[in-house]
N, C-alpha and C positions, 0 to 999 in steps of 0.2 A: 210343110210345117208352119204353124202360125208364127208370125214375126213377134218376137218378144220385145216389150218396151224396156229400154236400157237407160239407166240413170247415169248422169255424168256429174261428178263433183271434183273440185280442185282442192288439193291439200298441200300445205307447205312441207310437212314432214309426216310420213306415215311409218309407224313402227309399233309392234306389239311386243311387250316383254312378258313372256309366259313365265309366271312366277316360279312354281316349284313342281318338279316332276316326281315320280315315285321314289327316286333316290335322294330327294331333298335338294335338287339343283335349283338355284334361284338367280334372278337377275334384278338389279335395281337401276333406277335412273335418278339423276339429280337435276333439279330445275333452279336456276339462279334468278335473282330479282331482275336481272337484265333481260330475261327471256331466253338466255342461252340454255341449251339442254345437252347433257352428255350422259353416256351410259357408263356404269361402273359395276364391277362384279362384287358380290358379297362374299363372305367367307364360304358360302355353300357351293360356289361354282355357278354354272349356268347351263341352261338347255339351249342347244345350238340352233334348233329350228323353231319357228314360230308356230302357234297352234293352228292357224288357218292354213298354212303351207303344209303342215303335217296332215291335216284333214284332207287336203286336196290330193296328196299322194296316197293316203289310205283309201279314198274313194276310187282312185284309179285302180288300185289293187283289187278292190271289191268287184269292179266291172271286169277286169282281166281274168279273175278267177271264176267268173260267172256264178258267184255266190249270191244267194237270195238275201236281201236285206230290206229294211223298212226305215223310212223317215216320216216325220210328221209335219203338219201345218197346225199351229196352235192358236187358240183364241187368247188375246191379250185383254186383260181387264184394267181400266184406268179408274182407280177408286176416287170417290168424291173428296175433293180437297176440304170441303166443309166438314165432312165426316171425320177425316183424319185430325183436323183441329179439335173437334169435339172429343174424339177418342183420347187425345193427348191432354185434354183439359187445359187448352191454351186460351189466351185472350186474343180476340181479333184486333189487329192494329190498323191496317188499311187494306184496300183492295185496288187492283187495276184490272184492265181487260184481260190480261194474261195470267196474273198471279194473285194469290191471297197471302197476306203477311200477318203473322201472329207472333205472340211473345209470351214468356212467363217472366218471373222476376229476374232471371239471369241470362236467358238465351233468347235469340230472335230466330224466326222460322219463315221460310218461303215455300209455298206449295203452288205448283202449276195448275191452273184451272182445267187444262185440257189433257194433260198427261200425268204420269205417276211420278214426275220429278219432284224432289223434295230436298231442301237444304236447311241447315241450321248452324248456329254458332254462338259462342259465348259473346255477350255484349262487350265485355271488358278485354277478352284475350284473343279472339279470332283475328288474325292478321294485325295484331296490335302489340304483341310482346316485344320487348327491347332486344332480346337475343342474348345468348351466352356463348362463351368459347366452346369450340367443338369438343375439347377434352372433358367437358362437363355433361355431355349428352349421353343418352343410352346407346347401347349397341343396336344395330338394325334389327336383329332377331327379337329384341325386347319389344320394339314397336310392332313388328309383325304379330307376335303373340297377343299383345294387347288389342290390336285391331281385330284379330280373330275372336277374342272373347267378347268384344263389343258387338261384332256382327252376329254372333250366335244369339245374343240377347235380342238383337233387332229382328232376327229371323223368327224368334219365338213370338214377338209382338205382331208380326204379319205372317200368319201361318201359311199363306199362299207361297211364301218363299221356300218352303221346306223341300221342294222337289229340285231346286236349283243346286248345281255344283259350283262352288266359288273357288277361284284360284288367285293368288297374289299376282298383281300386274306390274306395279311400280312403286318404289319409294321416292317421294318427292320432298326435297329439302329446301326451305326458304331461308334466305339470309338477309340481314339488314344491310342497307346500302352504306357505303363508306369506302375508304381507301382500299381496304382488303375485305371483300365481302365474306370470305370464308372464316373471318375471325368471329363472327357473331351469327349463330344459327337461332332463328326465332320460332320456327314451326316445322313440323314434319307431318306429311300426309302419306298414308298407306292406301293405295287404290287396288281394287279387285275387279276381275272380270268373271264371266260365268260360262257355263256350258249347259246344254240341254240334250238329252239322249246320248251323252258322251261326245257330242260335237260342239265345237266352240261357238260362242255368240260373237259375231263380228260387228264392227261399227263403233261409233263414238260412246256408247253407253257404258259408264263405269260407276262404281260406288267407291267413295273414299272416306276414310276416317282421319280427322286432323288432330294432332297432338301438340301439346306444349313440349319444349325440349325435355322436361322432366317426366313426360309420359302420361300426362293427364289428357283426357279427351276434351277438346275445346270446340269441336264442330264436326259436321259430316255433310256430304252430298250423296244423294241416292238417285241413281239413274238407271236402275234395272226395272224390268217389267214384271207385272204380276201375270205370269204365264199360266193359263188355265188348262182346260181340257183340249185334247187333240181333236180337231174338227175334220181333218183329212189324214188318211194314212196313205203314204206314197210307197209303191213298190219300185224295184229297180226299173221297171218298164215305164214308170211315170217320170223318171228323173233324167235330165240331160247328162250324158257322159262328159267327162272333162274335155275330151276331144271335140265333141259337138259344141261345147261352150266356147272353146278357143276359136273354132272355125267361125262361129257366129260373131265373135268380136272382131276377128280379122277381116271378115267380109264387109264390115262397116268401113267405107272407103276414106274416112277421115282419120283413121288410126295411123300414126306416123311410123311405128316400129313394133317389134315384138314386145309383149309384156315381160318385164323383168321379175315380176312377182305374181303368183297365182295362189289364191286361197279359196277355201270352201268353209261354209258354216251357216248358222242362222243369222239373219241380218236384223239388227236393232238400230233404228234411225236416231236414237239418242234423245237428248233433253226435249227438243221441240217436236218430236214425232208423236202423233196420236194414232199410229197404225193399230189396227185391231187384230192383225194376223202376224204371227212370227213364222216365217217361211225360210227354207234353205236357199242360199244364193251362192253364186260364184263371184269372186272379186278379182279383177285384173288391174295391175298397176303398170303404167307406162311412163317413161321419161318424156317430158314435154319438149317440143322442138326449141322453145325459148330457154330451156334449162332452169327455169325458176320454180315451177310447181309441177308436181306429179299429176298425171291424169289417171283417174280411177273410174273403172266401169263396174257396175253391179248388175248381174244378170240373174233373174230367178232361175233356179236349177230345176225347172219343171217343164215338161213338154206335153203333159196331159192337159188339153185345152180346158177341161171342166175345172180343174184345180187352178190352172194358170189364170183363167178369167177372174176368179175370186180374188187372187193375190193382186192382180193388176188393178182391179177396181179399188181395192183397199189402198194401194199405193197412190193412185190418182186422187182419191179423196184426201189423203194426207197432204199431198203436194198443194192441192187447192186450199186446204185449211191453213197451212203455213203461209202461203202467199197472201191470203186475206189478212192474216195478222201483221205481216210486214207492211202491207198497204194501209192498214188502219192506224192512223196516228193516235187513236185513243188507246192503243195497246200499252203505251207507257204513261197514260194519264192516271193520276192518283185520285181515287174517290174517297172523300172524307166520310 
């Protein structure tokens, strides 16, 4: 079998909060100004297994039952940042090698030149509110409902999103600094993740809606892809089994121990990724020998060389493009 190119990334903390299941079970997380993060349950309870882990176990059952199934490799479109600015009727503010910045009378916007990443926020309110006592803020469910209403209008604006299934991922709360940070809540963000074909999209890409404590939308970040047509259809014969994927990882002699987490889903590289293909991957998480950062391995879940070649060429191009931006000092240069 052809050797598959394996990506290595280091992360300080990996965790997915699968928002709500069919019974309404949810999980939230809180992020403090100091960078500390903790998980807390909402009144709806929580789902015990993460989506990628559930998908890994589901795939195992598919292979064990010898059921016929299909997965896809999808084309990703990265819309023109200039076109999005024109569509929204915004004024151009300035440009850099990496981004376009625009504005209207009350909000500021940033569009990545190379990917579909987009962010915006109120000039007066985004990360600038003084904060209020927690007893004055809304219930978490109210923020979730308002985020969903906002995202539905956003999905209508970009019709390419209509095929995606969105799920709540995390509620993040921002507190003003002081003797007791929990006294003053200044901002709330509801982030969502997505799935394609009923399988979760893994990786750093998330979309978030930011609210004032009173529930007004004051900003957003969008980091999901415009997934277009299916360019390859994969049968079970084209897909690595979970056992084959585990063996491939363990055969790599620099792996110090067994993975403590195994996931499956479509991989999205996030904000700085300009990949043109969305493909299924396995993700394995290992404890590092130093005990500081987890070691993560991503493996394309494809063993048909024809399809695998296309995915790996796309991956290699994206790595080269990102490296060129890192190396290019003009990436942060402002053009008047």
